[in-house]
C-alpha positions as CSV (number, residue, x, y, z in Angstrom):
1,M,0.3,-0.2,0.0
2,R,3.0,2.2,1.0
3,L,4.8,2.0,-2.4
4,V,1.4,2.3,-4.6
5,R,0.8,5.7,-2.6
6,L,4.5,6.4,-3.0
7,S,4.1,5.9,-7.3
8,A,0.7,7.7,-7.0
9,G,2.7,10.9,-5.7
10,L,6.1,10.5,-7.9
11,L,3.2,10.2,-11.0
12,L,1.3,13.2,-9.8
13,A,4.5,15.1,-9.1
14,A,5.6,14.0,-12.6
15,C,2.6,15.6,-14.4
16,L,2.8,18.8,-12.4
17,L,6.4,19.3,-12.4
18,P,6.6,21.0,-16.2
19,R,3.9,23.4,-15.4
20,I,5.4,24.5,-11.7
21,A,8.9,25.1,-13.3
22,G,7.4,26.8,-16.4
23,A,8.7,23.8,-19.1
24,A,5.7,23.4,-20.6
25,S,5.6,26.2,-22.6
26,P,7.5,26.5,-26.1
27,L,8.3,30.2,-25.8
28,I,10.9,29.4,-22.4
29,G,14.0,30.0,-23.9
30,K,12.9,31.7,-27.2
31,P,12.5,35.6,-27.7
32,A,9.1,37.0,-26.6
33,P,6.4,37.8,-29.0
34,A,6.4,40.8,-30.1
35,L,4.1,43.5,-27.9
36,V,3.5,46.7,-29.9
37,R,0.2,48.5,-28.0
38,A,-1.2,51.8,-26.6
39,D,-1.6,51.5,-23.1
40,L,-4.9,52.7,-21.2
41,S,-3.3,56.0,-21.2
42,G,-2.8,56.3,-24.3
43,H,1.5,56.2,-24.6
44,R,2.9,53.5,-26.9
45,V,3.8,50.0,-25.1
46,D,6.6,48.4,-27.3
47,L,8.2,45.2,-25.6
48,A,11.3,45.5,-27.9
49,A,12.1,49.0,-26.1
50,L,12.2,47.7,-22.9
51,R,15.3,45.2,-23.8
52,G,18.0,45.6,-21.2
53,K,15.2,45.3,-18.5
54,V,13.4,42.7,-17.1
55,V,9.8,42.4,-17.5
56,L,7.0,40.5,-16.5
57,V,4.1,40.6,-18.9
58,N,0.7,39.7,-16.7
59,F,-2.5,38.6,-18.5
60,W,-5.4,39.3,-16.1
61,A,-9.0,40.8,-16.5
62,T,-11.2,42.9,-14.2
63,W,-13.5,39.8,-13.2
64,C,-10.5,37.5,-12.2
65,A,-10.6,36.8,-8.6
66,P,-6.7,35.3,-8.6
67,C,-5.4,38.4,-10.8
68,Q,-6.9,41.0,-8.6
69,A,-5.1,38.8,-5.2
70,E,-1.3,39.3,-7.1
71,M,-2.0,42.7,-8.1
72,P,-0.7,44.4,-4.8
73,T,2.4,42.2,-5.1
74,L,2.8,43.5,-8.7
75,I,2.6,46.7,-7.8
76,G,5.1,46.4,-4.7
77,W,7.4,45.0,-7.2
78,Q,7.0,47.7,-9.8
79,N,8.1,50.1,-6.7
80,Q,10.8,47.9,-5.0
81,F,12.7,46.5,-8.1
82,A,12.2,49.6,-10.9
83,A,15.3,51.1,-9.6
84,Q,17.2,47.7,-10.5
85,G,15.4,47.6,-14.4
86,F,12.4,46.0,-13.8
87,T,8.8,46.8,-14.9
88,V,5.4,45.0,-15.0
89,V,3.3,45.3,-18.0
90,G,0.0,44.0,-18.1
91,V,-2.9,42.8,-20.4
92,S,-5.9,43.5,-19.7
93,M,-8.1,40.7,-21.2
94,D,-11.6,42.4,-20.6
95,D,-13.7,42.7,-23.7
96,N,-14.3,47.0,-23.0
97,A,-11.0,49.0,-22.3
98,A,-13.5,51.4,-20.1
99,T,-13.6,48.7,-17.4
100,A,-10.4,48.1,-17.1
101,R,-9.5,51.6,-17.3
102,R,-11.7,52.7,-14.2
103,F,-10.3,49.7,-12.7
104,L,-6.7,50.5,-13.2
105,L,-7.7,54.0,-11.5
106,R,-9.5,52.3,-8.7
107,H,-6.8,50.0,-7.9
108,K,-4.1,52.4,-8.8
109,L,-2.1,49.9,-10.7
110,N,1.9,51.9,-11.3
111,Y,2.8,49.7,-14.4
112,P,1.4,50.1,-17.6
113,V,-1.8,48.5,-19.1
114,V,-2.7,47.5,-22.5
115,M,-5.6,45.7,-23.8
116,G,-5.2,42.8,-25.0
117,D,-7.0,40.4,-27.4
118,D,-7.3,36.8,-28.7
119,K,-4.3,37.4,-31.4
120,L,-1.9,38.4,-28.5
121,G,-2.9,35.6,-26.3
122,E,-2.4,33.0,-29.1
123,A,1.0,35.0,-29.5
124,Y,2.3,34.3,-25.7
125,G,1.5,30.7,-26.1
126,G,-2.4,30.5,-25.7
127,V,-4.1,32.3,-22.8
128,D,-6.7,29.8,-21.8
129,G,-7.4,30.7,-18.2
130,L,-6.2,33.8,-16.3
131,P,-3.8,34.9,-14.8
132,V,-1.0,34.2,-17.0
133,S,2.3,35.5,-16.4
134,L,5.6,35.6,-18.7
135,L,9.0,36.6,-16.6
136,I,11.5,37.7,-19.6
137,D,15.2,38.4,-19.0
138,R,17.0,41.5,-20.4
139,A,18.2,40.3,-23.3
140,G,14.2,39.7,-24.3
141,K,13.9,36.0,-23.7
142,V,11.0,34.5,-22.2
143,R,12.2,32.5,-18.8
144,A,9.3,31.2,-17.1
145,V,5.6,30.9,-17.6
146,F,3.2,31.3,-14.9
147,K,-0.1,29.8,-15.5
148,G,-3.4,29.8,-13.2
149,E,-3.2,31.1,-9.5
150,T,0.3,31.2,-8.6
151,D,2.4,31.4,-5.2
152,T,4.0,35.1,-6.0
153,N,7.0,33.7,-4.1
154,R,7.6,31.4,-6.6
155,I,7.3,34.2,-9.3
156,L,10.0,36.3,-7.0
157,D,12.5,33.3,-6.7
158,Q,12.9,33.6,-10.8
159,L,12.7,37.2,-11.0
160,K,15.5,37.8,-8.1
161,P,18.5,35.9,-9.9
162,L,17.4,37.8,-13.2
163,L,17.7,41.1,-11.6
164,A,20.9,40.5,-10.6
165,Q,22.3,39.9,-14.1
166,H,23.7,42.9,-16.1
């Protein structure tokens, strides 16, 4: 019985490991897909222009509870790590820009937010659920992908070494 439980546990761990480590995404190690859009304030956001910075691209929506739960942490990281060359780029997957804009103002997001769509979501490996965050290094390569509700400490564990690289 003990062996069966151990085997079942190892099988479960093997199934979850790719998602946990971000290895399930074909984007890992490749240049991040293009992202050029106006943010909700009308300013141009061009991911290629952010080379030299570590970027967290965060797909979210106003109706997504896990997205809302991680936003205070993202706001804190934007404040804490901006001087080290870090920025968050939010991608709202809401259908209506006015809804996202009201949310942004109400929650005082301190990073740019652009509107996303199915085409952009597909370019980033498919955004079938929210939130989805991609950690991009200073060279513009995707280093990690986090899908669904994620312990932000896992993101931070991968963020800090990227910030230390210059």
